[in-house]
N, C-alpha and C positions, 0 to 999 in steps of 0.2 A: 171651415168654421161655419159657413152658411148651412151646410148639411146638418150640423149638430143643432142649430137653432130650429130648423124646420122639423127635425125629428122630435125635438122636445115639444114643440107646439102642436104636433099632430096627435098627441095624446088627448084624452077627454077634456072638454072645457076650452079648447083652443078657439072656438068660435066667439068667445067672449072677449078676445084680445085683438088689437089692431097694431100693425107696424106703422109708425109715423116717421117719415123722413123729412127733416127740416133743414133749410139752407140758413146758415149762420155766418155773419161777417165777423171776422176777427178784429178786435179793437186794436191789437198790437201791429199786425201786418197789413190789414185791410183785405186779406184774401178771404174767399168764400170757402166754407167747409160744409159737409153734410153731417148732420147729427141724426142717428137712428135710435129710436126707442120703441119698446113694445109696451103699450098701455091698454087698460080696459076700454072697451068701446064707449062707455058712458062718460069717460074723462078725456076723450080726444080733443074736443073743442077747447077745454080748459088748458090742456097741454100745449096746443098750438098758440093760444093767446098769451101764454106765459113767455116772458123774455129771458 
């Protein structure tokens, strides 16, 4: 699966995107999970600040 994502991002315009990995605590179980998203570089701070 990771190879497919990397192959897709390696095409033109990939430098305009950033992969953001965020640690999120589950309300139900209290366990921590990792949430991965690919966002444009100019929206990274907004994405991290969003809950």
